[in-house]
N, CA and C atoms as a LAMMPS dump frame, in Angstrom:
ITEM: TIMESTEP
0
ITEM: NUMBER OF ATOMS
207
ITEM: BOX BOUNDS ff ff ff
-5.0000000000000000e+02 5.0000000000000000e+02
-5.0000000000000000e+02 5.0000000000000000e+02
-5.0000000000000000e+02 5.0000000000000000e+02
ITEM: ATOMS id mol type element x y z
1 1 1 N -64.989 -255.418 -138.884
2 1 2 C -66.176 -254.588 -138.962
3 1 3 C -66.536 -254.383 -140.435
4 2 1 N -67.831 -254.514 -140.746
5 2 2 C -68.305 -254.325 -142.117
6 2 3 C -68.564 -252.861 -142.4
7 3 1 N -68.193 -252.444 -143.561
8 3 2 C -68.501 -251.077 -143.992
9 3 3 C -69.889 -251.031 -144.593
10 4 1 N -70.567 -249.922 -144.332
11 4 2 C -71.873 -249.73 -144.954
12 4 3 C -71.668 -249.362 -146.407
13 5 1 N -72.431 -249.974 -147.253
14 5 2 C -72.341 -249.678 -148.683
15 5 3 C -73.162 -248.436 -148.984
16 6 1 N -72.565 -247.5 -149.656
17 6 2 C -73.277 -246.276 -150.027
18 6 3 C -74.241 -246.584 -151.168
19 7 1 N -75.445 -246.038 -151.035
20 7 2 C -76.424 -246.213 -152.1
21 7 3 C -76.152 -245.185 -153.19
22 8 1 N -76.446 -245.577 -154.419
23 8 2 C -76.298 -244.645 -155.53
24 8 3 C -77.429 -243.637 -155.486
25 9 1 N -77.107 -242.396 -155.763
26 9 2 C -78.122 -241.344 -155.808
27 9 3 C -78.911 -241.464 -157.105
28 10 1 N -80.186 -241.142 -157.032
29 10 2 C -81.084 -241.248 -158.183
30 10 3 C -81.383 -239.845 -158.705
31 11 1 N -81.111 -239.633 -159.996
32 11 2 C -81.382 -238.336 -160.614
33 11 3 C -82.876 -238.043 -160.555
34 12 1 N -83.219 -236.819 -160.17
35 12 2 C -84.602 -236.394 -160.083
36 12 3 C -85.218 -236.644 -158.718
37 13 1 N -84.707 -237.648 -158.015
38 13 2 C -85.196 -237.939 -156.665
39 13 3 C -84.221 -237.404 -155.606
40 14 1 N -82.952 -237.738 -155.756
41 14 2 C -81.931 -237.345 -154.785
42 14 3 C -81.16 -236.091 -155.203
43 15 1 N -81.071 -235.856 -156.497
44 15 2 C -80.354 -234.673 -156.986
45 15 3 C -80.909 -234.234 -158.332
46 16 1 N -80.658 -232.98 -158.658
47 16 2 C -81.036 -232.392 -159.944
48 16 3 C -79.886 -231.489 -160.395
49 17 1 N -79.971 -231.017 -161.615
50 17 2 C -78.998 -230.047 -162.108
51 17 3 C -79.669 -228.696 -162.23
52 18 1 N -79.081 -227.684 -161.626
53 18 2 C -79.557 -226.304 -161.716
54 18 3 C -78.407 -225.431 -162.177
55 19 1 N -78.574 -224.777 -163.298
56 19 2 C -77.54 -223.909 -163.866
57 19 3 C -76.218 -224.654 -164.021
58 20 1 N -76.304 -225.917 -164.433
59 20 2 C -75.107 -226.705 -164.678
60 20 3 C -74.458 -227.292 -163.429
61 21 1 N -75.052 -227.074 -162.269
62 21 2 C -74.485 -227.59 -161.026
63 21 3 C -75.383 -228.687 -160.457
64 22 1 N -74.766 -229.702 -159.884
65 22 2 C -75.5 -230.781 -159.235
66 22 3 C -75.979 -230.29 -157.871
67 23 1 N -77.291 -230.377 -157.632
68 23 2 C -77.889 -229.889 -156.391
69 23 3 C -78.685 -231.018 -155.746
70 24 1 N -78.406 -231.294 -154.469
71 24 2 C -79.16 -232.314 -153.744
72 24 3 C -80.564 -231.799 -153.464
73 25 1 N -81.55 -232.69 -153.551
74 25 2 C -82.945 -232.294 -153.333
75 25 3 C -83.249 -232.186 -151.842
76 26 1 N -84.323 -231.472 -151.55
77 26 2 C -84.775 -231.301 -150.167
78 26 3 C -85.069 -232.664 -149.535
79 27 1 N -85.701 -233.557 -150.294
80 27 2 C -86.051 -234.884 -149.793
81 27 3 C -84.803 -235.669 -149.39
82 28 1 N -83.763 -235.609 -150.221
83 28 2 C -82.523 -236.318 -149.888
84 28 3 C -81.863 -235.698 -148.664
85 29 1 N -81.819 -234.379 -148.612
86 29 2 C -81.192 -233.701 -147.48
87 29 3 C -81.903 -234.028 -146.168
88 30 1 N -83.211 -234.231 -146.207
89 30 2 C -83.949 -234.626 -144.999
90 30 3 C -83.475 -235.981 -144.479
91 31 1 N -83.034 -236.869 -145.382
92 31 2 C -82.572 -238.189 -144.942
93 31 3 C -81.255 -238.092 -144.176
94 32 1 N -80.517 -236.996 -144.341
95 32 2 C -79.248 -236.825 -143.633
96 32 3 C -79.457 -236.548 -142.151
97 33 1 N -80.593 -235.951 -141.806
98 33 2 C -80.93 -235.727 -140.407
99 33 3 C -80.424 -234.44 -139.798
100 34 1 N -79.514 -233.748 -140.466
101 34 2 C -79.023 -232.475 -139.961
102 34 3 C -78.363 -231.69 -141.088
103 35 1 N -78.157 -230.415 -140.852
104 35 2 C -77.533 -229.538 -141.845
105 35 3 C -76.051 -229.891 -141.993
106 36 1 N -75.563 -229.905 -143.23
107 36 2 C -74.154 -230.199 -143.486
108 36 3 C -73.315 -228.924 -143.552
109 37 1 N -73.958 -227.759 -143.414
110 37 2 C -73.29 -226.455 -143.432
111 37 3 C -72.576 -226.149 -144.748
112 38 1 N -73.074 -226.719 -145.848
113 38 2 C -72.517 -226.432 -147.168
114 38 3 C -73.373 -225.426 -147.938
115 39 1 N -74.348 -224.83 -147.269
116 39 2 C -75.225 -223.813 -147.854
117 39 3 C -75.959 -224.327 -149.091
118 40 1 N -76.495 -225.527 -148.979
119 40 2 C -77.249 -226.127 -150.084
120 40 3 C -78.488 -225.283 -150.382
121 41 1 N -78.769 -225.007 -151.659
122 41 2 C -79.919 -224.17 -151.997
123 41 3 C -81.257 -224.791 -151.605
124 42 1 N -81.348 -226.114 -151.516
125 42 2 C -82.59 -226.791 -151.155
126 42 3 C -82.637 -227.179 -149.681
127 43 1 N -81.731 -226.673 -148.872
128 43 2 C -81.585 -227.1 -147.476
129 43 3 C -82.867 -226.905 -146.666
130 44 1 N -83.405 -227.999 -146.094
131 44 2 C -84.59 -227.879 -145.245
132 44 3 C -84.227 -227.434 -143.828
133 45 1 N -82.926 -227.33 -143.546
134 45 2 C -82.45 -226.965 -142.208
135 45 3 C -81.82 -225.572 -142.192
136 46 1 N -82.174 -224.71 -143.126
137 46 2 C -81.538 -223.392 -143.23
138 46 3 C -81.519 -222.641 -141.912
139 47 1 N -82.546 -222.789 -141.106
140 47 2 C -82.598 -222.066 -139.843
141 47 3 C -81.645 -222.655 -138.808
142 48 1 N -81.113 -223.875 -139.04
143 48 2 C -80.175 -224.492 -138.094
144 48 3 C -78.911 -223.672 -137.921
145 49 1 N -78.371 -223.15 -139.013
146 49 2 C -77.14 -222.372 -138.917
147 49 3 C -77.37 -221.134 -138.058
148 50 1 N -78.521 -220.499 -138.227
149 50 2 C -78.839 -219.325 -137.419
150 50 3 C -79.031 -219.708 -135.962
151 51 1 N -79.688 -220.841 -135.712
152 51 2 C -79.927 -221.27 -134.338
153 51 3 C -78.621 -221.639 -133.655
154 52 1 N -77.715 -222.308 -134.378
155 52 2 C -76.443 -222.702 -133.799
156 52 3 C -75.599 -221.486 -133.452
157 53 1 N -75.623 -220.496 -134.326
158 53 2 C -74.836 -219.291 -134.096
159 53 3 C -75.343 -218.52 -132.885
160 54 1 N -76.655 -218.599 -132.644
161 54 2 C -77.225 -217.86 -131.526
162 54 3 C -77.39 -218.732 -130.277
163 55 1 N -76.924 -220.003 -130.363
164 55 2 C -77.004 -220.893 -129.21
165 55 3 C -78.34 -221.589 -129.081
166 56 1 N -79.192 -221.526 -130.105
167 56 2 C -80.51 -222.159 -130.055
168 56 3 C -80.43 -223.649 -130.295
169 57 1 N -81.553 -224.309 -130.137
170 57 2 C -81.615 -225.753 -130.314
171 57 3 C -81.828 -226.106 -131.776
172 58 1 N -80.962 -226.985 -132.316
173 58 2 C -81.133 -227.415 -133.697
174 58 3 C -82.195 -228.495 -133.803
175 59 1 N -82.446 -229.237 -132.728
176 59 2 C -83.469 -230.291 -132.781
177 59 3 C -84.842 -229.718 -133.109
178 60 1 N -85.161 -228.589 -132.53
179 60 2 C -86.459 -227.971 -132.796
180 60 3 C -86.556 -227.577 -134.258
181 61 1 N -85.468 -227.074 -134.817
182 61 2 C -85.478 -226.684 -136.215
183 61 3 C -85.542 -227.906 -137.124
184 62 1 N -84.891 -228.997 -136.734
185 62 2 C -84.952 -230.213 -137.528
186 62 3 C -86.371 -230.744 -137.564
187 63 1 N -87.044 -230.727 -136.436
188 63 2 C -88.431 -231.197 -136.387
189 63 3 C -89.311 -230.307 -137.236
190 64 1 N -89.073 -229.006 -137.203
191 64 2 C -89.83 -228.077 -138.025
192 64 3 C -89.593 -228.349 -139.498
193 65 1 N -88.355 -228.613 -139.865
194 65 2 C -88.033 -228.883 -141.258
195 65 3 C -88.727 -230.14 -141.738
196 66 1 N -88.812 -231.154 -140.906
197 66 2 C -89.452 -232.42 -141.309
198 66 3 C -90.953 -232.277 -141.453
199 67 1 N -91.565 -231.526 -140.546
200 67 2 C -93.017 -231.423 -140.561
201 67 3 C -93.525 -230.253 -141.382
202 68 1 N -92.656 -229.267 -141.611
203 68 2 C -93.064 -228.09 -142.358
204 68 3 C -93.847 -227.105 -141.526
205 69 1 N -93.858 -227.258 -140.201
206 69 2 C -94.603 -226.362 -139.312
207 69 3 C -93.69 -225.487 -138.523
């Protein structure tokens, strides 16, 4: 079985530095498809953690995060 080669992250597109810390951008996090639960400051899925805790659907929140509606 072939391993998928990881792409290199691009500064300014995939990540930035904020207060000396490397932070993944909202655009890059959207490519992941779901929240990683690492409390990323740019997380487009912030409402997913709340929905999961309350038993709600994360798919609806993911769609909202992608469309902004």
